N, C-alpha and C positions, 0 to 999 in steps of 0.2 A: 184518378180512378173514379168512375161514376158510381153512384149509389144504385142498389139493385131493386129498390122497392117501388117500381113503377107499376101502376095499376093497369089491368087489361083494358085496352081501348082499341077502336079501329085505328089501324096504323096510318090511314090517310086523313084522319080527322084533324082539324086545326088545333084542337085541344091536345091531342096526342103529340103532334109535331112540336107544339110550344113546350110541352112538358119534357119531351125528349131533348130538345135543345137546352133546356135548363139543366137536366141531369148530365148532359154531355160536358157541361162547364163546371162540374164539381171535381175538386181535388181532395182526396182523402188522405189525411195525415195521421200517423199513429205515434204512440209513445206518450207517457204521462206529461213529461216536461214540455215537449213540443205542443201538445194540445193545450196545456195551461198557458203557455206564452202566446199562442194564437188567440185564445179567448181574451187575453189581456189587451190585444190590439184592437181598438175600437174601429179602426178603418177597414177591418176585414168582415165580410158578411158570412157568418157561420150558419149553415143550413141545419145540421144535426150534430149532436154529440153521441157517440156510441161507447158504452161501458160494459164490461163483463159483469154479470150478476154475482160473480164469485169474488169481486174486489172487496177488500176489507175497507171499512169506513175510516175516515180520518185522513190526515196528511194531504197530499196533492189531490187525491181523488175527491175529498171533501171540498177543496178549493175549486176544482173543476165544476162540481155540482153547483156550488154557490154562484160562480161566475155565469154559468149557463142559465140558471134561474133568474139572475139579475138582468140578463140580456134577453130573457124570454126565448131561449133557444131550447128546442125539444131535446130531451135526453132519452135515448133508447137503450134498454138493457138487453143483453144477449148472453147466451151461453158462450163458453170459451171457443167452441167450434164455430158458432155463428160469427163471433167477432173476428176470428182468424180469416174467415171468408171475406169479410169487409176490409180488413187491414192488409190482407195478403202477406202478412209477415207475423205469424203466431209467435215466433221466437223473440221478437223485439217490440210487439205492440203494447206490452205491459198492461193489457186490459183496458186500453183507452184509444179512441180514435175520434176524428171529427171530419165533417164534410165542409169544405170551404167553396163558396161560389165565386168563380173567377171568370168574368166575361171574356177575357182574352185567351182562355184555355179551351180550345175547340178543335174539331176535326178540320183538316186543311181545306176540305170541300167548301166550308163556310166562307173562307177567304176567297176561294175561286169564284164564288157567286158575286163578289164585289167587283163589278166590271170596271170600276174606276181605279182599282188597286194598281194594275200594271201601268196605267197612265200616270200615276204619281211618280214613277221612277224609283220608289223606295225599294231597297234591296232586302233580301231575306238570307239568313244564314241557316244552313242545314247541317246536321251531324250524321256522320256515317261511321258507326262503331265506336263512339266515344264512351268508354266504359268506366272511367274514373268519376265517382260522385262529386268530388271537390272540383274537378275540371268542369263538369256539367253545371254546377252551381255558379261558378265564376263566369262561365260563358253566358248563362241566363242573365246575370247581373249586368254584364257589359252590353249585351244586345238590348236589354230593356232600357238602359240609359242612353242608348245611341239613336241616331236617326233611322236605323233599320226598322222595317215593319215588324219583324218578329223572328222567331226561331222555329224551324221545321224539324220536328223531333219524332223519329220512328219509335214504335212501341216495342220493337225487338232489336237486340243487338246494341242497345245503349243503356247507360245506367238508369235505374228506376228512380222515380221521384221519391225521395226519402228524407227523413229529418236532416241527414248530413248534406244533402243537396240544398234543402231549404236554408240551412245555416250558411253554407258557402255562398248562396245567392243573396244573403243579407235581407231576406224577405221579399226580394223583387220578383220572385217566382209568381206571386199572386197579382202582379201589377202589369205585366207585359203581355204580348201576344205569343202564345205557344201553340203551334199548329201540329196536331197529332196526325200520324199516318201509320198504317200497318206496314206498308211497303214503301221505302224511300224511293226506289226506282219508279214505281207507278206514280207516286206523287210528283216527282220531278218531270215525268213525261206529261202529266196533266198541266203542270205549270208552263211547260214549253208550248203547249197548245194555246195557252192564254197570252203568249208573247214573251215569256221570260226566257233568258238564256242561262246556261249552267256554266259555272266557273269553278275549277278545282285549283288547289294550291300545289305547286311543284317547284322543285329546285333545279329542274332541267328544262331547257328550251322554253322558258317561261317569261312572260312580260313582267318587268318590275312593277310592283303594285302602284308606285307613284306615277307611272306612265300609262296606267290602264284607264281608258276612258270609254266605257261601253256606251253604245247608243240605245240598247234595249235594257229593260229592267233585268237585274241579275240575281241569281241565287248562288251564293258562295257555299261550296260544300267542303267541310272540314272533316278529315278522316281520323281513323284510329290513331291513338297516341304513338304507336310503334309501326304499324303497317300502312298508314295513310288511307286513302279512299279505296274502295273495292274496285275490281276490274270493270264490273258492269256499270258502275257510276262514272268511272274514268272514260269509258267508251261513249257515254252520253254527253260528256262535257263539250262545250263550245269554245271555252277559253281556258288557258292555264296561266296563272300569275304566280309570282314568287316575291318573297321578301329578302332583299339582298342581305347577306351576312358578312360581318367583319371579324377579324382576329381569329379566324379558323373555327368559328362557331358554326355547326352544321344545321341546327334547327332550333325552333322555339317551342315552348310548351303550347299545347293546343289552345288553352284558355287565353294566353297572351296573344297568340295569333288571331283569335276571334276578336279580341279587343281592338287590335290594329285594323283589322278588316272593317269592323263595325263603325269605326270613327275615321275611316280612310279619307272622307271628303272634307 
């Protein structure tokens, strides 16, 4: 979630565009313990710490303040209502949040501007309706560790980035490429125009994953944990691949499937 405190500037000025790109790469994390753990990780670049002005001093809040001051990180005090607009989760933010700068967290259009991306042949994994936070975190971990370029993640219809997702990702959320989009269908159409082909997972009339050798760069779309990919995405698909099952097993967890796809080569 990007911070909201961008000053008013001409929207076509280089300064504005540079600042907008920076704010587009911020992930806001909430909760006292998650914020404390993030501040303790020296490898992460923290832009700001946000605290409710009604927090009692002492305990974890005092530790957060001391760590932020030691790292020369700005601390912003807010009313509870203001903080809830920043965290977008007033019930669980516990009066604390922070903005982390993650260069790989960006709108998908930024990746499309890299004309050499498709030529590298690196695949992308996209999610269509994956709502379980633990699954999302584990998928992020697998994709970040794999040869894949990154994860295409819609802003609607999937689990939100939360402390549970961060925990399940083992902190890899801040290290890989996460390409944000409002509409997965629109993003996939744009990638197709750049030479990518779309592949969905299926158990019917599908090419076994071990025999799948695409010539074009591929985006693998993984669907909802129970319903699979949506009809509109399935209609856009160029290929269908499957993972052969033994011993009567019908399917795999979507996070396990993502790991197999990400490391398929």
